[in-house]
Structure formats: C-alpha cells, structure tokens
GUDOLO-957150 format. One line per field, with one value per residue (C-alpha): x, y, z. Coordinates in steps of 0.1 Angstrom, whole numbers, plus 5000, padded with zeros to 4 digits. Layout:
N
px	[X,...]
py	[Y,...]
pz	[Z,...]
***
This chain:
405
px	[5000,5012,5015,4986,4987,4990,4971,4970,5007,5016,4995,5010,5045,5036,5025,5057,5078,5058,5086,5113,5093,5087,5124,5134,5108,5122,5157,5145,5127,5158,5177,5168,5161,5146,5146,5182,5196,5185,5219,5221,5185,5191,5222,5201,5175,5201,5215,5181,5173,5205,5199,5165,5178,5170,5186,5201,5203,5217,5217,5212,5229,5201,5204,5173,5177,5165,5160,5151,5135,5132,5142,5108,5097,5069,5084,5063,5074,5065,5075,5080,5096,5119,5125,5104,5094,5109,5095,5081,5074,5088,5063,5036,5053,5047,5077,5110,5102,5134,5138,5101,5078,5063,5037,5019,4998,5016,5049,5055,5080,5086,5081,5060,5031,5046,5061,5088,5062,5056,5093,5093,5064,5079,5112,5096,5072,5104,5115,5080,5084,5118,5106,5076,5092,5066,5089,5074,5073,5079,5106,5097,5114,5112,5122,5131,5129,5143,5132,5095,5085,5104,5093,5069,5076,5110,5127,5105,5110,5147,5141,5119,5136,5173,5175,5150,5131,5094,5073,5040,5025,5036,5021,5025,5028,5018,4994,4959,4947,4950,4925,4930,4935,4934,4940,4947,4943,4973,4990,5012,5031,5023,5039,5022,5045,5038,5063,5061,5084,5098,5099,5100,5071,5064,5053,5038,5022,5057,5059,5038,5031,5034,5017,4986,4986,4986,4956,4929,4946,4943,4906,4901,4921,4899,4868,4883,4889,4851,4847,4872,4867,4850,4852,4828,4857,4886,4865,4870,4900,4913,4935,4951,4977,5005,5032,5037,5070,5079,5109,5113,5144,5132,5102,5100,5096,5070,5074,5088,5077,5053,5048,5026,5029,4997,4991,4968,4952,4940,4911,4904,4900,4920,4953,4984,4979,4943,4953,4978,4954,4925,4948,4962,4926,4917,4910,4933,4962,4958,4955,4986,5006,5014,5036,5021,5045,5052,5079,5109,5128,5165,5178,5207,5200,5223,5245,5250,5229,5206,5176,5155,5118,5089,5066,5037,5024,4997,4964,4959,4935,4930,4895,4875,4877,4915,4936,4955,4923,4911,4945,4946,4909,4912,4945,4928,4897,4920,4939,4913,4879,4862,4858,4882,4873,4885,4891,4917,4943,4937,4974,5000,5022,5049,5020,5021,5052,5046,5010,5005,5036,5044,5011,5023,4994,4997,4976,4979,4979,4999,5002,4993,4968,4968,4960,4993,5014,5034,5016,5032,5031,5030,5023,5015,5000,5018,4988,4990,5026,5016,4986,5006,5035,5011,4995,5028,5039,5008,5002,5027,5012,4977,4986,4999,4966,4946,4967,4960,4923]
py	[5000,5035,5061,5081,5116,5143,5169,5195,5192,5195,5227,5241,5235,5250,5282,5282,5283,5312,5337,5312,5304,5340,5349,5320,5330,5366,5352,5333,5363,5384,5362,5367,5333,5333,5301,5289,5312,5294,5283,5308,5301,5264,5267,5288,5261,5233,5253,5256,5219,5209,5234,5219,5183,5167,5133,5138,5168,5167,5187,5167,5173,5195,5216,5205,5203,5171,5168,5135,5127,5091,5058,5039,5019,5042,5071,5103,5135,5171,5196,5233,5249,5276,5296,5327,5349,5383,5415,5431,5469,5482,5511,5486,5476,5496,5479,5464,5429,5414,5435,5426,5438,5423,5432,5411,5392,5391,5388,5405,5399,5380,5343,5349,5329,5314,5295,5299,5300,5263,5256,5275,5254,5221,5227,5235,5205,5185,5201,5194,5157,5156,5175,5153,5120,5114,5093,5059,5035,5063,5084,5120,5136,5174,5188,5224,5222,5244,5257,5252,5288,5281,5246,5231,5195,5193,5190,5160,5144,5144,5132,5103,5094,5099,5098,5069,5083,5073,5083,5067,5102,5138,5168,5199,5230,5255,5281,5267,5292,5263,5243,5208,5207,5175,5185,5210,5215,5207,5231,5233,5260,5261,5281,5289,5303,5316,5326,5355,5373,5407,5436,5474,5488,5513,5484,5457,5439,5426,5406,5384,5399,5373,5396,5399,5361,5357,5380,5355,5328,5350,5354,5317,5310,5333,5316,5282,5293,5293,5256,5237,5208,5209,5189,5192,5194,5210,5233,5243,5242,5276,5291,5325,5341,5352,5365,5377,5378,5389,5394,5421,5438,5472,5493,5502,5466,5438,5413,5379,5358,5360,5337,5336,5317,5301,5293,5263,5249,5213,5201,5164,5144,5167,5156,5174,5157,5169,5204,5206,5189,5213,5243,5226,5220,5257,5269,5300,5278,5255,5284,5301,5269,5276,5254,5244,5229,5225,5245,5227,5236,5231,5259,5248,5245,5267,5236,5235,5204,5204,5181,5189,5183,5193,5221,5198,5196,5170,5174,5154,5148,5124,5112,5124,5091,5087,5078,5111,5131,5111,5115,5153,5157,5137,5154,5188,5178,5165,5197,5223,5206,5216,5202,5215,5228,5204,5221,5226,5249,5273,5274,5247,5229,5202,5177,5178,5156,5137,5127,5137,5119,5093,5085,5092,5108,5144,5163,5200,5220,5252,5287,5318,5324,5318,5354,5365,5345,5366,5398,5429,5433,5395,5384,5355,5351,5340,5320,5300,5291,5278,5258,5243,5233,5215,5197,5186,5173,5150,5139,5110,5094,5100,5083,5052,5052,5052,5024,5003,5010]
pz	[5000,4992,5020,5033,5018,5045,5025,5053,5061,5024,5020,5051,5038,5004,5022,5041,5009,4993,4997,4985,4954,4947,4950,4928,4902,4903,4897,4866,4852,4856,4833,4796,4782,4748,4728,4720,4747,4779,4793,4822,4834,4831,4854,4879,4880,4885,4914,4930,4925,4942,4970,4980,4979,4945,4944,4909,4886,4851,4819,4787,4753,4741,4773,4791,4829,4845,4882,4899,4933,4945,4931,4927,4897,4886,4866,4867,4850,4854,4828,4824,4794,4807,4775,4768,4740,4735,4751,4720,4721,4754,4752,4761,4794,4826,4842,4831,4818,4833,4864,4869,4897,4929,4954,4981,4955,4921,4904,4870,4843,4811,4818,4850,4836,4805,4822,4847,4875,4869,4874,4907,4920,4908,4925,4958,4955,4954,4987,5002,4992,5009,5040,5047,5035,5008,4986,4977,4948,4923,4907,4900,4871,4869,4835,4826,4788,4760,4726,4733,4722,4689,4683,4709,4718,4702,4736,4745,4711,4721,4756,4745,4712,4721,4759,4759,4789,4789,4819,4827,4824,4824,4842,4821,4842,4815,4829,4836,4862,4886,4867,4853,4815,4795,4759,4732,4695,4674,4650,4619,4601,4563,4535,4502,4475,4440,4413,4390,4365,4372,4348,4350,4369,4341,4319,4343,4314,4304,4336,4359,4393,4420,4446,4424,4419,4457,4461,4451,4472,4503,4496,4493,4524,4544,4531,4539,4575,4580,4570,4591,4615,4649,4681,4710,4735,4717,4695,4659,4636,4626,4599,4597,4575,4598,4575,4539,4520,4485,4462,4437,4420,4433,4443,4406,4395,4394,4422,4410,4440,4469,4499,4529,4562,4576,4613,4611,4643,4640,4660,4668,4636,4614,4599,4586,4552,4551,4560,4532,4507,4514,4505,4475,4462,4463,4427,4431,4443,4413,4389,4402,4403,4440,4461,4494,4520,4557,4574,4589,4621,4625,4648,4670,4708,4730,4733,4696,4691,4660,4661,4630,4627,4606,4620,4628,4663,4667,4684,4717,4745,4774,4781,4811,4829,4824,4854,4851,4853,4883,4900,4897,4905,4937,4947,4942,4962,4990,4992,4986,4995,4963,4928,4901,4867,4840,4807,4778,4765,4736,4728,4722,4747,4748,4750,4712,4713,4746,4739,4703,4688,4715,4732,4767,4787,4795,4821,4828,4861,4863,4879,4859,4832,4794,4785,4802,4778,4753,4765,4779,4817,4821,4856,4878,4913,4944,4956,4924,4931,4965,4952,4924,4947,4969,4940,4925,4959,4963,4927,4927,4959,4946,4913,4932,4952,4919,4906,4937,4932]
***
C-alpha cells in the first residue's frame, strides 16, 4: 500500500515556501532566456534543485535540465519549458520585463506565467516531498525544457527518442489558472508560395506579378477558414495568414515571388495531410501553380545540438475518465475541499510531442493564466505558486493510490 497523503501538512509546507518560490521566480525572470539562449537560466534552475535536495540533477545534450527525486519503479514526469518569447514593444510595458515587479499578490515579468512560475512550484514541490518523507514507489522527474517557444515539443522528442526516457504520464505546468487541462488543438506551420516574372514597373504587362497572383489565394484561404473541422471538447480548427513575403528587384519593378505563412490549428480528427490537401485543392492555388508545404525547424540549441523536425504539432487529449484526470481531480479535492474545473488549453504545449507523437498521457495544472502568455506586463499570482507546489507534491502518491484501486 502507498503512503497516506497528509494533505493539510503539504498545504502548510507550500505556504511556508511562498517567499522562497517568489524569490526563485524573480531570479529566473531576471535572466533573459529566449529560445536557444537558455543556458544561464538552466544553470540557475540546476542550482536551486541541488539546494533543495533533489537526488540527481543533470543537463542533457540539448540543454534540458532534468531533476530526479526518489528511486521507485513508477516514473512520473512534470515539465516546464523555461524559454520565453521576447518582450516586444517596450512602450507597452509599465515595468521592466526582466527587472520585473512584485507586490503582496503578484509577480510580474517576462516568463512569469509562461512559464517559469511552473518551474518554481515544481522545485519546491520536490522540497516538500523531501521535508515530509513522501517518497514511495515512484521516481519523480522534473524537467526544465528548452526551445518550446520556437518549436513546441522538440525538447520532448529528444528526451523520448534519444534519451529513451518514457514516463507513465507527464504533468504539464503550462498556465491553467490552477484548473486541470486534458487536451489542446494541434497546429502546423504552412507556407504557400507563388512565382512570377519581374519587369520594369512602368510596363507591368511585360511581367507576371506574383503579389497579384497571391491575392485570390488569400481570399480563398479566408473563406476556407470558416469551413474547418469541429470537436465538442477542443472546439474548431482555425486558419490565419500570419506572414507575407515577396521578392522584387526594386520598388520600381513587378514582384517575382510572393509567399505567405499560415498558422493552422488542428482540432480532433483533422490531419496534417488533410490540412495541406485542402489548401492545394483551392482553385486559386491551382490556377497560380502555387507550392504548398510545411515548414521545417533546425535551429541549434544553445548547446549547439541540432535536432531537425517538421513544423507539425499533433492534436491530443486524454479522456474524462482517464487515470490522470482522476489522479489530479482527487488530489485537488483532497487539498482544497472543492471540485476542480476540467478544461483545455487554447494554445499549444509540449504535449504535442509527449502525447501527440508518442502516446504518453499528459495532464495540465499550472500557475498563471493563458492570456498573460506573450503579453506585455506579464504576471502570475503568488497564491498560484503555493497551490501548484502542493498539487505537484501530492500527485505522485495520489497516482499510486489510483493504481492500487
């Protein structure tokens, strides 16, 4: 039999570490850590893991930091990506995004919600486990993963495919407003390109204007966006044109190529092949002889490692009665004496690789809120850090309890 879960004691310990978690999060925020430039924040996380008593801490060849607690046979992982997006237009910030800000309730700065707050709570959940002797027949793996903002899931493709680490399930600590999330739409990055022939702009009839050829395609893409798939839980598929490019000899010439990038969100039942084919079937695409393809990603990690992949990030969900949903629901009820909201993410997470590509169940519970992600004046809530640390500390024991029936 697994140990009894001392819910009240765990919650008390989590409150005790509110200040330490806040200070650790402030430290991470203060270190700029955009994708492929995460080394300094990874080293800071490694230092904190070692300080609070993790049994083993290592950095893999991609640069992900992996911290282990316990030595039991059931491997459970919890993940936070620790790269961030840039700060955008500084005029939209009311405080310095790296110096950050803090009051009694909130912490502000780039990465506060998305998603270094999750890392702060996970590390101190490890300390709570050590403090209260909650180790049992499990090994807890806490991962601080890189390049997610650039290429979600790539870090876990490497962890699963190259490091051969395969947990029984993974808790994603992406922001959920302290609700339980069990799925997300997938996505893919598509490029549509048309060719033209340049000539002097004074006699455009001598050439073939690629920008004009793209015009009807844009209209048909917009129309297509209203006729995509729908799922009762995950919602509808979406399509938007996110970028436009052209080449031309000068401003006094006809453009000889034009391309657009498409952000395509895939709901349950939609496939990457189908998403490409429905664009290729558009009359304007056929008439222009346009090339429709998927982007590839091959940026080097900060370690120099290159692990190329196509920019396809599969849809995933776990069912309402799945053991991971039951585990987190009962852990939440045990800690907070109320029922949780079970929902889904709007945006994409590392679950696209863990569950979408490799079939390892993912369940979400994280501090912060989705609308804070990538926004100016990003913030998270100190009470969220406390709640999440308590949850992460009891999830492994609750899972063992569910397995035992």
